[in-house]
N, C-alpha and C positions, 0 to 999 in steps of 0.2 A: 428566227421566227419560223413557226410551223406553216406549211402550206395549207390553204384553205381546202377542206375536203367536200364541203357541200355549199352550194350556192344559197342565197337567201330567197324566200318566197317573193315572187313578183320581180325578181331580178331578170334583166333581159340581156341576152348574149347574141353575138354573132352566130349564125347557123353553123355548126361545125361540119355539116354535110355539104361539101362544095357543090355537088350536083344539084342540090335543092335550093342554094342560096339566091338564084335568080327569081324564084317564085316566092320563096320564104326566107328572106334575108336575115331575119331574127327569130329567136325562140324565147319564150318566157317560162321561167320555172313557176310551176303551179303548186308543187308540193310544199307542205308546211315545214318550217324550220325544225319542229320538234319531231318530225316523222323521218328521221335520218335512218334510211334502209341500208346504208352502206355504200355500194358502188354506183347505185343509179338514182336518178331523180326523175319525176314526171314533168314533162315540159310540153308546151303547145306551140306550133309553128305560127309566125306572124307574117302577114303579107301587107305590102303598101296598099293602102285603100284606094288611092288614085289610079293604081295599075291594074286593078281588078276589072274584069269584063262582066262579071256577074255581081249582083248585089248580095251582101252578106246575109246569112240565114238567121236574122233576128237575134233572139236572146242567146243563141249558142255562140254568137261571134261578136262579142263586145269590141267597140272601137276605142283605141288608146292612143295616146300621144307620146312620142319619143322626139325630144327636140322640136323641130318645127313640122314633123311629119305625122300623119295619122295612119295607124296600122290596124289591121283587123286580127284579133286573136282567135285562131281556130281551136276553140276549146275541145270540141268533138273529135279532133284529130290528134289529141295528145298522145304522147309516147314516153316510154321509159328510155332515158339517154345516160350514158355514163357520166358521172360527175367529173371525171378527169377530162372530158371533151369540152366542158364548158369553160372557155378560157378568156374570151374577149368581151368583158362586161360592157354593155352599151347604155346602161341606165337602169330605171326602175319604174314599174307601172303600179306601185302600191296605191296611188291615187285612184285607180279604177278598181280597188278591191271589191267593192259592193257589186259592180257589174260582172266581174269574173266569177265571184261566189255565186251570184244568181245564175249564171250559165252553167256552172257545175252543179247546182241544185236541179235545174231544169234537166240536164243530161242524165243525172243519176236517179233523181226522185220525181221528175215530172212535174215539179212545183216552180 
């Protein structure tokens, strides 16, 4: 079996950056499955909502659920990450697709 080279859109992973895991334990793949650019994928960090001191920034920070926990997706803090670093899948936030797409539209198009 060939190893998977690209995660699915809206798949959630443990944050591979150990130093950032305390604040952002998870990351979500935002890049479309058809936009395989090779070695990297666009991801957004996710913070546990209950652990946040400040309120999320409205439309730019949709709230999603993984298991029994609510997370804030920091869409405006997305970065490119090596696909090979995305190893520990923790679930999928495809149910929040509309809210995430609305955040991306707001970020890039102001709508």
